C-alpha positions as a LaTeX table, in Angstrom:
\begin{tabular}{lrrr}
\hline
Residue & $x$ (\AA) & $y$ (\AA) & $z$ (\AA) \\
\hline
Val1 & 13.03 & 1.07 & $-2.74$ \\
Asn2 & 16.37 & 2.80 & $-3.25$ \\
Arg3 & 15.77 & 6.13 & $-1.53$ \\
Pro4 & 17.38 & 7.90 & 1.41 \\
Tyr5 & 14.08 & 7.59 & 3.31 \\
Thr6 & 14.13 & 3.80 & 2.94 \\
Asp7 & 17.81 & 3.70 & 3.91 \\
Ser8 & 16.96 & 5.67 & 7.06 \\
Leu9 & 14.15 & 3.29 & 8.01 \\
Ile10 & 16.42 & 0.29 & 7.55 \\
Asp11 & 19.16 & 1.96 & 9.63 \\
Gln12 & 16.64 & 2.76 & 12.39 \\
Phe13 & 14.67 & $-0.46$ & 12.55 \\
Ala14 & 16.63 & $-3.22$ & 10.81 \\
Ala15 & 20.30 & $-2.38$ & 11.15 \\
Asp16 & 21.01 & $-5.90$ & 12.43 \\
Cys17 & 19.12 & $-7.59$ & 9.57 \\
Val18 & 19.88 & $-8.61$ & 6.03 \\
Val19 & 17.39 & $-6.56$ & 4.01 \\
Leu20 & 16.42 & $-7.56$ & 0.51 \\
Arg21 & 14.69 & $-4.87$ & $-1.52$ \\
His22 & 12.17 & $-5.67$ & $-4.20$ \\
Gly23 & 10.36 & $-2.91$ & $-6.04$ \\
Ser24 & 7.62 & $-4.16$ & $-8.31$ \\
Ala25 & 5.44 & $-2.09$ & $-10.60$ \\
Glu26 & 3.82 & $-5.41$ & $-11.50$ \\
Leu27 & 2.60 & $-5.87$ & $-7.91$ \\
Val28 & 1.21 & $-2.33$ & $-7.94$ \\
Asp29 & $-0.65$ & $-3.10$ & $-11.17$ \\
Leu30 & $-2.00$ & $-6.33$ & $-9.67$ \\
Ala31 & $-3.19$ & $-4.51$ & $-6.54$ \\
Glu32 & $-5.00$ & $-1.92$ & $-8.65$ \\
Arg33 & $-6.53$ & $-4.65$ & $-10.78$ \\
Lys34 & $-7.74$ & $-6.45$ & $-7.65$ \\
Leu35 & $-9.23$ & $-3.21$ & $-6.38$ \\
Arg36 & $-11.15$ & $-2.77$ & $-9.64$ \\
Arg37 & $-12.14$ & $-6.39$ & $-10.29$ \\
Gly38 & $-12.08$ & $-8.04$ & $-6.87$ \\
Ser39 & $-9.45$ & $-10.69$ & $-7.58$ \\
Val40 & $-6.18$ & $-11.52$ & $-9.30$ \\
Ala41 & $-4.58$ & $-14.81$ & $-10.24$ \\
Leu42 & $-2.27$ & $-16.26$ & $-7.62$ \\
Gly43 & 0.16 & $-17.24$ & $-10.38$ \\
Glu44 & 0.56 & $-13.60$ & $-11.36$ \\
Val45 & 1.42 & $-12.63$ & $-7.77$ \\
Arg46 & 3.86 & $-15.53$ & $-7.56$ \\
Ala47 & 5.54 & $-14.37$ & $-10.80$ \\
Ala48 & 5.80 & $-10.80$ & $-9.51$ \\
Val49 & 7.69 & $-11.89$ & $-6.38$ \\
Ala50 & 9.78 & $-14.54$ & $-8.17$ \\
Pro51 & 12.81 & $-12.21$ & $-8.58$ \\
Leu52 & 12.84 & $-11.63$ & $-4.81$ \\
Cys53 & 12.37 & $-15.31$ & $-3.99$ \\
Gly54 & 15.12 & $-16.21$ & $-6.44$ \\
Leu55 & 17.82 & $-14.26$ & $-4.59$ \\
Pro56 & 20.33 & $-16.49$ & $-2.77$ \\
Glu57 & 19.60 & $-14.73$ & 0.55 \\
Ala58 & 15.84 & $-15.37$ & 0.17 \\
Ala59 & 16.13 & $-18.87$ & 1.61 \\
Ala60 & 16.64 & $-17.29$ & 5.05 \\
Met61 & 13.84 & $-14.75$ & 4.62 \\
Asp62 & 11.60 & $-14.63$ & 7.70 \\
Val63 & 9.77 & $-11.30$ & 7.30 \\
Val64 & 8.26 & $-9.47$ & 4.33 \\
Val65 & 7.30 & $-5.84$ & 4.84 \\
Leu66 & 4.41 & $-4.72$ & 2.64 \\
Ala67 & 6.03 & $-1.31$ & 2.32 \\
Cys68 & 4.00 & 0.09 & $-0.56$ \\
Thr69 & 0.53 & 1.45 & 0.14 \\
His70 & $-0.78$ & $-0.86$ & $-2.60$ \\
Phe71 & 0.62 & $-4.11$ & $-1.22$ \\
Pro72 & $-1.81$ & $-4.65$ & 1.69 \\
Leu73 & $-4.48$ & $-5.05$ & $-1.00$ \\
Leu74 & $-2.62$ & $-8.25$ & $-1.97$ \\
Arg75 & $-2.06$ & $-9.46$ & 1.61 \\
Asp76 & $-4.08$ & $-12.67$ & 1.16 \\
Glu77 & $-2.38$ & $-13.53$ & $-2.13$ \\
Leu78 & 1.08 & $-12.77$ & $-0.73$ \\
Arg79 & 0.27 & $-14.85$ & 2.35 \\
Ala80 & $-0.52$ & $-17.75$ & 0.01 \\
Val81 & 2.67 & $-17.27$ & $-2.03$ \\
Phe82 & 5.21 & $-17.02$ & 0.80 \\
Pro83 & 5.89 & $-19.95$ & 3.14 \\
Pro84 & 3.82 & $-19.91$ & 6.36 \\
Glu85 & 6.89 & $-19.21$ & 8.50 \\
Val86 & 7.44 & $-15.88$ & 6.72 \\
Ala87 & 5.72 & $-13.07$ & 8.65 \\
Leu88 & 4.02 & $-10.30$ & 6.69 \\
Ile89 & 4.17 & $-6.78$ & 8.12 \\
Asp90 & 1.39 & $-4.56$ & 6.79 \\
Ser91 & 2.53 & $-0.93$ & 6.60 \\
Gly92 & $-0.99$ & 0.23 & 5.73 \\
Glu93 & $-2.11$ & 0.38 & 9.36 \\
Ala94 & 0.94 & 2.42 & 10.38 \\
Ile95 & 0.41 & 4.79 & 7.46 \\
Ala96 & $-3.26$ & 5.20 & 8.40 \\
Arg97 & $-2.32$ & 5.98 & 12.03 \\
Arg98 & 0.21 & 8.58 & 10.84 \\
Val99 & $-2.34$ & 10.22 & 8.55 \\
Ala100 & $-4.89$ & 10.27 & 11.40 \\
Asn101 & $-2.30$ & 11.96 & 13.65 \\
Leu102 & $-1.53$ & 14.56 & 11.00 \\
Ile103 & $-5.21$ & 15.26 & 10.44 \\
Ala104 & $-5.83$ & 15.58 & 14.18 \\
Ala105 & $-2.85$ & 17.93 & 14.54 \\
Gly106 & $-4.24$ & 20.04 & 11.70 \\
Gly107 & $-7.63$ & 20.40 & 13.36 \\
Ala108 & $-10.02$ & 17.84 & 11.92 \\
Arg109 & $-13.64$ & 18.97 & 11.77 \\
Asp110 & $-15.61$ & 18.05 & 14.88 \\
Gly111 & $-18.01$ & 15.19 & 14.44 \\
Glu112 & $-16.63$ & 14.09 & 11.08 \\
Thr113 & $-16.42$ & 10.31 & 11.10 \\
Ala114 & $-16.71$ & 9.52 & 7.39 \\
His115 & $-14.24$ & 7.13 & 5.86 \\
Ile116 & $-12.57$ & 9.27 & 3.20 \\
Ala117 & $-10.07$ & 8.21 & 0.55 \\
Val118 & $-7.83$ & 10.88 & $-0.95$ \\
Ile119 & $-6.11$ & 10.18 & $-4.24$ \\
Thr120 & $-3.24$ & 12.22 & $-5.62$ \\
Ser121 & $-3.48$ & 11.36 & $-9.29$ \\
Glu122 & $-6.24$ & 11.49 & $-11.80$ \\
Ala123 & $-4.57$ & 8.96 & $-14.09$ \\
Arg124 & $-7.87$ & 7.07 & $-14.13$ \\
Pro125 & $-11.32$ & 8.63 & $-13.89$ \\
Val126 & $-12.07$ & 9.68 & $-10.32$ \\
Glu127 & $-15.55$ & 8.15 & $-10.60$ \\
Ser128 & $-13.93$ & 4.76 & $-11.18$ \\
Ala129 & $-11.79$ & 5.23 & $-8.07$ \\
Ala130 & $-14.85$ & 6.28 & $-6.09$ \\
His131 & $-16.64$ & 3.08 & $-7.14$ \\
Cys132 & $-13.67$ & 0.90 & $-6.11$ \\
Phe133 & $-13.21$ & 2.62 & $-2.76$ \\
Ala134 & $-16.96$ & 2.51 & $-2.04$ \\
Ala135 & $-16.74$ & $-1.27$ & $-2.30$ \\
Leu136 & $-14.15$ & $-1.12$ & 0.51 \\
Gly137 & $-16.38$ & 0.99 & 2.76 \\
Phe138 & $-15.17$ & 4.49 & 1.93 \\
Glu139 & $-17.97$ & 7.04 & 1.92 \\
Arg140 & $-16.17$ & 9.68 & $-0.12$ \\
Val141 & $-13.21$ & 9.99 & $-2.47$ \\
Asp142 & $-11.37$ & 13.30 & $-2.75$ \\
Leu143 & $-8.88$ & 14.28 & $-5.42$ \\
Phe144 & $-5.97$ & 16.15 & $-3.88$ \\
Asp145 & $-4.89$ & 19.00 & $-6.10$ \\
Ala146 & $-1.40$ & 20.03 & $-5.00$ \\
Ala147 & $-1.34$ & 23.23 & $-7.06$ \\
Pro148 & $-3.91$ & 25.20 & $-5.06$ \\
Val149 & $-3.42$ & 22.92 & $-2.03$ \\
Ala150 & $-7.05$ & 21.94 & $-1.81$ \\
Ala151 & $-9.17$ & 18.82 & $-2.12$ \\
Ala152 & $-12.18$ & 18.60 & $-4.39$ \\
Thr153 & $-14.98$ & 16.28 & $-3.32$ \\
Val154 & $-16.02$ & 13.99 & $-6.13$ \\
Ala155 & $-18.50$ & 11.60 & $-4.54$ \\
\hline
\end{tabular}
């Protein structure tokens, strides 16, 4: 959350706002666990956002941006944890639109309509990722290999 890119986004779109930043590896882990198992305990999500909610400025918080690609997976749990007057902004849809634009600009194959997930790390077995993404409606999972700049189909 402390990167020049994030600073630029805040300058562009929230210069008149008080912005509280909360990076959480714990939320990422919870999102991945939910993807694998289908659910996580609400208390764990609440504990992961407790440092953010404990900040003095948090009492005036009216918007939470789900700025990590993992966080939309926890949208329902985060909705339950934050007060109803706090709006959640899901960055996943904007990221998906940007990827679609980049693919279209690069010449997507005609007639290809499959829902494809591309992962950039093989920290866990790709087959496990394919199973999790299949449950979400993805027809194929590709592993992006940055070295030769190619994707290998795994499912």
